[in-house]
Backbone as ProteinMPNN parsed JSONL, in Angstrom:
{"seq_chain_A": "MTSQAPAPDERGRRLPGARVFAGLDVLLVVVFAALGRASHAEENAFVGALGTAWPFLVGLALGWALVRWRSGHWPRTVGNGIPVWACTLLGGMLLRAVTGQGTAPSFVLVAGSVLALFLLVPRWLLARRAR", "coords_chain_A": {"N_chain_A": [[0.849, -1.176, 0.0], [0.611, 2.162, -0.886], [1.676, 5.327, 0.355], [-0.255, 8.233, 0.371], [0.422, 11.421, -0.615], [-0.714, 14.73, 0.168], [-2.695, 16.28, -2.345], [-1.54, 18.689, -4.752], [-2.495, 22.166, -4.794], [-3.941, 24.626, -7.072], [-1.747, 26.283, -7.298], [0.386, 24.725, -6.851], [0.975, 24.151, -4.198], [1.143, 21.967, -1.395], [-1.644, 20.977, -0.061], [-4.049, 19.748, 2.348], [-6.385, 17.158, 1.343], [-9.518, 17.452, -0.502], [-11.554, 16.226, 0.934], [-10.848, 16.59, 3.589], [-11.083, 19.378, 3.861], [-13.811, 19.649, 3.236], [-15.03, 18.163, 5.297], [-14.127, 19.644, 7.502], [-15.309, 22.131, 6.949], [-18.082, 21.464, 7.141], [-18.2, 20.626, 9.827], [-17.479, 23.055, 11.112], [-19.567, 24.758, 10.357], [-21.704, 23.552, 11.689], [-20.766, 23.885, 14.308], [-20.818, 26.688, 14.404], [-23.631, 27.064, 14.352], [-24.324, 25.748, 16.738], [-22.956, 27.291, 18.646], [-24.297, 29.721, 18.347], [-26.892, 28.984, 19.169], [-26.323, 28.285, 21.8], [-25.554, 30.748, 22.818], [-27.944, 31.979, 23.091], [-29.141, 30.516, 24.97], [-30.696, 28.296, 24.222], [-32.571, 25.258, 24.225], [-32.077, 21.647, 23.763], [-29.574, 20.957, 22.425], [-27.994, 19.463, 20.39], [-29.83, 18.482, 18.357], [-31.174, 20.849, 17.917], [-29.068, 22.476, 17.023], [-28.473, 21.237, 14.582], [-30.882, 21.738, 13.293], [-30.746, 24.493, 13.064], [-28.449, 24.702, 11.561], [-28.9, 23.452, 9.061], [-29.858, 25.063, 6.779], [-27.587, 26.554, 6.186], [-25.75, 24.566, 5.69], [-26.765, 23.534, 3.316], [-26.337, 25.78, 1.68], [-23.542, 25.789, 1.858], [-22.896, 23.4, 0.503], [-23.81, 24.1, -2.038], [-22.018, 26.168, -2.589], [-19.563, 24.774, -2.675], [-20.08, 23.15, -4.907], [-20.421, 25.098, -6.886], [-17.854, 26.34, -6.999], [-16.288, 24.162, -7.792], [-17.423, 23.621, -10.289], [-17.023, 26.061, -11.68], [-14.217, 26.586, -11.508], [-12.896, 24.189, -11.66], [-11.436, 23.229, -9.591], [-11.237, 21.987, -6.232], [-12.502, 23.765, -3.409], [-10.012, 24.703, -1.719], [-8.411, 26.788, -1.1], [-8.003, 30.189, 0.086], [-8.9, 32.015, -1.828], [-10.677, 30.45, -3.388], [-12.301, 29.824, -1.326], [-13.778, 32.052, -0.683], [-16.104, 32.358, -2.451], [-17.413, 30.089, -1.497], [-17.936, 30.761, 1.163], [-19.638, 32.998, 0.681], [-21.822, 31.783, -0.657], [-22.631, 30.037, 1.342], [-23.487, 31.797, 3.358], [-25.412, 33.477, 1.976], [-27.104, 31.551, 0.771], [-27.918, 30.165, 3.071], [-29.267, 32.211, 4.489], [-31.324, 32.857, 2.667], [-32.751, 30.419, 2.582], [-33.486, 30.289, 5.273], [-35.186, 32.506, 5.379], [-37.237, 31.719, 3.612], [-38.266, 29.536, 4.976], [-39.333, 30.656, 7.21], [-37.679, 31.29, 9.333], [-35.571, 33.357, 11.412], [-34.05, 36.319, 10.064], [-32.791, 38.634, 10.925], [-31.133, 41.814, 10.599], [-28.9, 42.101, 12.364], [-28.328, 39.437, 12.932], [-27.583, 38.524, 10.399], [-25.21, 39.981, 10.019], [-23.601, 39.009, 12.162], [-23.587, 36.252, 11.557], [-22.385, 36.324, 9.019], [-19.84, 37.303, 9.678], [-18.829, 35.372, 11.534], [-18.992, 33.013, 10.007], [-17.238, 33.718, 7.929], [-14.84, 33.858, 9.355], [-14.698, 31.156, 10.231], [-14.713, 29.703, 7.8], [-12.735, 30.767, 6.158], [-10.309, 31.389, 7.535], [-9.133, 28.844, 8.404], [-8.344, 27.856, 5.853], [-6.481, 29.777, 5.086], [-4.547, 29.456, 7.115], [-3.728, 26.781, 6.667], [-2.696, 27.033, 4.098], [-0.534, 28.727, 4.577], [0.998, 27.055, 6.189], [1.627, 25.126, 4.306], [3.496, 26.306, 2.67]], "CA_chain_A": [[0.0, 0.0, 0.0], [1.416, 3.374, -0.98], [1.193, 6.471, 1.117], [-0.679, 9.296, -0.529], [0.698, 12.794, -0.177], [-1.8, 15.627, -0.211], [-2.639, 16.759, -3.724], [-1.217, 20.111, -4.831], [-3.559, 23.055, -5.245], [-3.663, 25.21, -8.385], [-0.445, 26.961, -7.262], [1.415, 23.741, -6.581], [1.191, 23.936, -2.765], [0.613, 20.704, -0.88], [-2.686, 21.195, 0.933], [-4.845, 18.547, 2.593], [-7.355, 16.852, 0.303], [-10.842, 18.076, -0.47], [-12.376, 15.617, 1.999], [-10.482, 17.242, 4.854], [-11.708, 20.695, 3.859], [-15.272, 19.491, 3.278], [-15.38, 17.77, 6.661], [-13.888, 20.78, 8.387], [-16.361, 23.124, 6.675], [-19.343, 20.983, 7.722], [-18.052, 20.696, 11.279], [-17.471, 24.442, 11.58], [-20.916, 25.319, 10.194], [-22.496, 23.026, 12.805], [-20.272, 24.577, 15.506], [-21.4, 28.032, 14.322], [-25.042, 26.983, 14.764], [-24.369, 25.376, 18.15], [-22.552, 28.463, 19.437], [-25.404, 30.679, 18.308], [-27.965, 28.493, 20.034], [-25.858, 28.36, 23.193], [-25.531, 32.148, 23.245], [-29.33, 32.352, 23.394], [-29.585, 29.549, 25.978], [-31.759, 27.454, 23.682], [-32.445, 23.863, 24.641], [-31.924, 20.599, 22.761], [-28.388, 21.482, 21.754], [-27.558, 18.793, 19.165], [-30.891, 18.521, 17.343], [-31.402, 22.268, 17.634], [-27.962, 22.98, 16.201], [-28.672, 20.727, 13.22], [-32.017, 22.479, 12.738], [-30.264, 25.822, 12.719], [-27.349, 24.602, 10.599], [-29.205, 22.856, 7.753], [-29.87, 25.986, 5.63], [-26.208, 26.939, 5.89], [-25.109, 23.389, 5.097], [-27.201, 23.506, 1.912], [-25.572, 26.845, 1.031], [-22.165, 25.321, 1.78], [-22.82, 22.423, -0.59], [-23.931, 24.853, -3.29], [-20.752, 26.874, -2.785], [-18.574, 23.797, -3.123], [-20.411, 22.753, -6.284], [-20.166, 26.245, -7.76], [-16.411, 26.498, -7.172], [-15.798, 23.032, -8.583], [-17.922, 23.796, -11.653], [-16.428, 27.243, -12.314], [-12.752, 26.604, -11.554], [-12.337, 22.85, -11.827], [-10.676, 22.902, -8.383], [-11.99, 21.965, -4.98], [-12.201, 25.013, -2.684], [-9.063, 24.483, -0.635], [-7.646, 28.011, -0.886], [-8.821, 31.327, 0.514], [-9.555, 32.559, -3.014], [-11.834, 29.61, -3.7], [-13.151, 29.768, -0.141], [-14.65, 33.231, -0.618], [-17.438, 32.037, -2.965], [-18.042, 29.106, -0.605], [-18.47, 31.553, 2.277], [-20.767, 33.803, 0.207], [-22.955, 30.879, -0.908], [-23.085, 29.525, 2.638], [-24.23, 32.867, 4.021], [-26.598, 33.883, 1.221], [-28.014, 30.409, 0.668], [-28.486, 29.932, 4.396], [-30.242, 33.26, 4.821], [-32.496, 32.692, 1.796], [-33.526, 29.275, 3.065], [-34.094, 30.672, 6.553], [-36.313, 33.406, 5.092], [-38.309, 30.934, 2.978], [-38.85, 28.621, 5.965], [-39.875, 31.41, 8.333], [-36.71, 31.482, 10.413], [-35.14, 34.741, 11.5], [-32.95, 36.888, 9.275], [-32.594, 40.01, 11.39], [-29.854, 42.355, 10.129], [-27.805, 41.798, 13.29], [-27.982, 38.029, 12.744], [-26.865, 38.417, 9.123], [-23.849, 40.481, 10.255], [-22.87, 38.067, 13.014], [-23.406, 35.017, 10.796], [-21.393, 36.584, 7.982], [-18.515, 37.434, 10.306], [-18.387, 34.095, 12.103], [-18.769, 32.076, 8.905], [-15.995, 34.121, 7.253], [-13.763, 33.405, 10.229], [-14.644, 29.694, 10.252], [-14.502, 29.097, 6.49], [-11.573, 31.317, 5.46], [-9.071, 31.344, 8.325], [-8.443, 27.552, 8.283], [-7.711, 27.766, 4.535], [-5.312, 30.646, 5.13], [-3.546, 28.83, 7.977], [-3.201, 25.591, 6.003], [-1.871, 27.48, 2.972], [0.722, 29.225, 5.157], [1.761, 25.889, 6.621], [2.065, 24.371, 3.124], [4.598, 27.009, 1.979]], "C_chain_A": [[0.889, 1.232, 0.0], [0.823, 4.474, -0.128], [0.86, 7.591, 0.145], [-0.39, 10.647, 0.088], [-0.487, 13.652, -0.561], [-1.608, 16.143, -1.63], [-2.293, 18.241, -3.748], [-2.442, 20.923, -5.254], [-3.156, 23.658, -6.593], [-2.335, 25.968, -8.438], [0.694, 25.997, -6.932], [1.704, 23.492, -5.11], [0.538, 22.619, -2.349], [-0.357, 21.001, 0.258], [-3.395, 19.884, 1.196], [-5.885, 18.365, 1.481], [-8.702, 17.523, 0.52], [-11.71, 17.5, 0.639], [-12.097, 16.259, 3.346], [-11.166, 18.605, 4.941], [-13.23, 20.598, 3.953], [-15.724, 19.122, 4.689], [-15.214, 18.9, 7.65], [-14.961, 21.855, 8.199], [-17.688, 22.717, 7.321], [-19.291, 21.093, 9.236], [-18.157, 22.131, 11.782], [-18.821, 25.132, 11.377], [-21.823, 24.819, 11.318], [-22.066, 23.674, 14.115], [-20.814, 26.006, 15.548], [-22.844, 28.022, 14.823], [-25.157, 26.659, 16.253], [-23.982, 26.541, 19.05], [-23.657, 29.51, 19.477], [-26.548, 30.266, 19.205], [-27.568, 28.6, 21.501], [-25.863, 29.796, 23.698], [-26.927, 32.662, 23.585], [-29.97, 31.383, 24.386], [-30.756, 28.709, 25.486], [-31.488, 26.002, 24.04], [-32.251, 22.943, 23.444], [-30.747, 20.919, 21.842], [-28.086, 20.802, 20.426], [-28.607, 18.888, 18.066], [-31.183, 19.964, 16.954], [-30.314, 22.857, 16.752], [-28.096, 22.493, 14.766], [-29.832, 21.441, 12.536], [-31.637, 23.889, 12.32], [-29.247, 25.755, 11.582], [-27.791, 24.189, 9.199], [-29.267, 23.867, 6.617], [-28.459, 26.4, 5.204], [-25.428, 25.772, 5.284], [-25.515, 23.233, 3.63], [-26.445, 24.573, 1.119], [-24.107, 26.463, 0.854], [-21.99, 24.346, 0.621], [-22.928, 23.112, -1.946], [-22.643, 25.605, -3.603], [-19.656, 25.948, -3.273], [-18.821, 23.414, -4.577], [-20.099, 23.877, -7.268], [-18.673, 26.407, -8.037], [-15.86, 25.377, -8.043], [-16.192, 23.194, -10.055], [-17.196, 24.935, -12.369], [-14.913, 27.138, -12.484], [-12.133, 25.245, -11.872], [-11.523, 22.394, -10.634], [-11.637, 22.788, -7.207], [-11.583, 23.197, -4.176], [-11.318, 24.786, -1.465], [-8.231, 25.712, -0.336], [-8.579, 29.121, -0.418], [-9.581, 31.898, -0.686], [-10.782, 31.763, -3.423], [-12.769, 29.469, -2.509], [-14.117, 30.94, -0.056], [-16.017, 32.953, -1.247], [-18.166, 30.985, -2.121], [-18.673, 29.827, 0.576], [-19.714, 32.329, 1.84], [-22.003, 32.935, -0.037], [-23.521, 30.334, 0.396], [-23.945, 30.566, 3.333], [-25.517, 33.197, 3.268], [-27.603, 32.752, 1.084], [-28.694, 30.114, 1.99], [-29.544, 30.954, 4.76], [-31.498, 33.161, 3.947], [-33.367, 31.532, 2.261], [-34.176, 29.566, 4.411], [-35.307, 31.572, 6.321], [-37.495, 32.631, 4.526], [-39.013, 30.034, 3.991], [-39.333, 29.328, 7.229], [-38.947, 31.546, 9.526], [-36.182, 32.914, 10.352], [-33.972, 35.108, 10.603], [-32.76, 38.36, 9.638], [-31.239, 40.514, 10.912], [-28.679, 42.049, 11.056], [-27.367, 40.339, 13.158], [-27.196, 37.839, 11.453], [-25.417, 38.884, 9.297], [-23.014, 39.516, 11.09], [-22.585, 36.779, 12.249], [-22.339, 35.206, 9.717], [-19.986, 36.653, 8.545], [-17.994, 36.097, 10.812], [-18.122, 33.084, 10.993], [-17.513, 32.43, 8.112], [-14.794, 33.643, 8.063], [-13.598, 31.89, 10.138], [-14.293, 29.087, 8.89], [-13.239, 29.602, 5.785], [-10.271, 31.192, 6.247], [-8.403, 29.969, 8.275], [-7.739, 27.381, 6.935], [-6.42, 28.598, 4.509], [-4.194, 29.997, 5.949], [-2.921, 27.6, 7.308], [-2.334, 25.965, 4.803], [-0.522, 28.005, 3.477], [1.609, 28.062, 5.583], [2.331, 25.115, 5.433], [3.231, 25.024, 2.404], [5.9, 26.49, 2.397]], "O_chain_A": [[1.819, 1.33, 0.801], [-0.389, 4.535, 0.079], [1.613, 7.858, -0.792], [-0.885, 10.979, 1.165], [-1.195, 13.337, -1.517], [-0.484, 16.41, -2.056], [-2.709, 18.981, -2.857], [-3.309, 20.431, -5.976], [-2.155, 23.254, -7.185], [-1.847, 26.265, -9.529], [1.837, 26.418, -6.755], [2.59, 22.699, -4.791], [-0.491, 22.221, -2.893], [0.053, 21.244, 1.393], [-3.354, 18.986, 0.355], [-6.216, 19.314, 0.77], [-8.98, 18.082, 1.581], [-12.52, 18.219, 1.224], [-13.009, 16.448, 4.151], [-11.757, 18.947, 5.966], [-13.862, 21.377, 4.666], [-16.679, 19.695, 5.214], [-16.051, 19.097, 8.531], [-15.461, 22.418, 9.172], [-18.34, 23.533, 7.973], [-20.227, 21.593, 9.86], [-18.846, 22.396, 12.767], [-19.178, 26.012, 12.16], [-22.629, 25.586, 11.845], [-22.914, 23.983, 14.952], [-21.224, 26.483, 16.606], [-23.234, 28.871, 15.625], [-25.995, 27.231, 16.95], [-24.599, 26.758, 20.092], [-23.918, 30.11, 20.519], [-27.115, 31.092, 19.92], [-28.387, 28.964, 22.346], [-26.143, 30.042, 24.871], [-27.071, 33.664, 24.286], [-31.179, 31.419, 24.616], [-31.695, 28.44, 26.235], [-30.339, 25.572, 24.145], [-32.255, 23.372, 22.291], [-30.915, 21.125, 20.64], [-27.932, 21.49, 19.417], [-28.303, 19.33, 16.958], [-31.412, 20.258, 15.781], [-30.594, 23.64, 15.844], [-27.857, 23.256, 13.829], [-29.775, 21.717, 11.338], [-32.152, 24.412, 11.332], [-29.193, 26.651, 10.739], [-27.122, 24.541, 8.228], [-28.759, 23.559, 5.539], [-28.179, 26.573, 4.017], [-24.543, 25.98, 4.453], [-24.696, 22.843, 2.798], [-25.967, 24.306, 0.017], [-23.498, 26.773, -0.17], [-21.038, 24.46, -0.152], [-22.225, 22.752, -2.89], [-22.226, 25.669, -4.759], [-18.903, 26.296, -4.182], [-17.89, 23.359, -5.38], [-19.575, 23.632, -8.355], [-18.273, 26.591, -9.186], [-15.051, 25.625, -8.937], [-15.39, 22.935, -10.952], [-16.8, 24.793, -13.526], [-14.382, 27.561, -13.511], [-10.983, 25.164, -12.303], [-10.971, 21.294, -10.648], [-12.702, 23.405, -7.188], [-10.433, 23.63, -4.255], [-11.8, 24.689, -0.337], [-7.421, 25.692, 0.591], [-9.8, 29.001, -0.519], [-10.762, 32.227, -0.577], [-11.814, 32.34, -3.766], [-13.911, 29.038, -2.668], [-15.166, 30.831, 0.579], [-17.028, 33.284, -0.627], [-19.394, 30.992, -2.043], [-19.811, 29.541, 0.949], [-20.727, 32.323, 2.539], [-23.111, 33.317, 0.34], [-24.734, 30.185, 0.544], [-25.019, 30.245, 3.843], [-26.597, 33.195, 3.859], [-28.804, 32.955, 1.256], [-29.895, 29.845, 2.036], [-30.602, 30.6, 5.283], [-32.61, 33.36, 4.436], [-34.59, 31.659, 2.325], [-35.301, 29.133, 4.662], [-36.333, 31.422, 6.984], [-38.637, 32.867, 4.923], [-40.215, 29.794, 3.881], [-39.7, 28.676, 8.206], [-39.395, 31.885, 10.621], [-36.339, 33.594, 9.338], [-33.04, 34.328, 10.407], [-32.591, 39.213, 8.766], [-30.289, 39.735, 10.824], [-27.578, 41.767, 10.583], [-26.179, 40.034, 13.26], [-26.237, 37.066, 11.423], [-24.497, 38.25, 8.779], [-21.86, 39.239, 10.763], [-21.464, 36.27, 12.288], [-21.485, 34.339, 9.527], [-19.048, 36.119, 7.954], [-16.848, 35.733, 10.549], [-17.12, 32.37, 11.041], [-16.795, 31.534, 7.667], [-13.844, 33.088, 7.51], [-12.481, 31.396, 9.985], [-13.633, 28.049, 8.839], [-12.724, 28.922, 4.897], [-9.227, 30.911, 5.659], [-7.183, 29.917, 8.114], [-6.646, 26.817, 6.882], [-5.401, 28.164, 3.973], [-3.037, 29.988, 5.531], [-1.707, 27.408, 7.382], [-1.344, 25.29, 4.521], [0.514, 27.75, 2.861], [2.82, 28.081, 5.367], [3.401, 24.515, 5.54], [3.899, 24.369, 1.604], [6.933, 26.961, 1.922]]}, "name": "protein", "num_of_chains": 1, "seq": "MTSQAPAPDERGRRLPGARVFAGLDVLLVVVFAALGRASHAEENAFVGALGTAWPFLVGLALGWALVRWRSGHWPRTVGNGIPVWACTLLGGMLLRAVTGQGTAPSFVLVAGSVLALFLLVPRWLLARRAR"}
């Protein structure tokens, strides 16, 4: 059995594979939802967090698909992470609005900031480490 090195990104840097980034993105979106629920002292933490996270997870999946379709690369860099973040935020807010969940301006700002932190900073840190 051969050991597989991480695949290079479009600039030739050795970054972890797409599965690592996808798993990390999903985990961090669920953590975002759980932190938000905890800050409002809402009950049923796990099921509630998934209920809050699902619109953003759909947006995340759309962002991944969009980046793959447009660039041919998986979104493992900050540059490709920006459309993933935008789709996660906008898709999540649109789905929340359609399903009658809150989209107060303050929530949109907080969600946008936290999701940017969670979806872009890990890509930046991993790219720095790969240099």
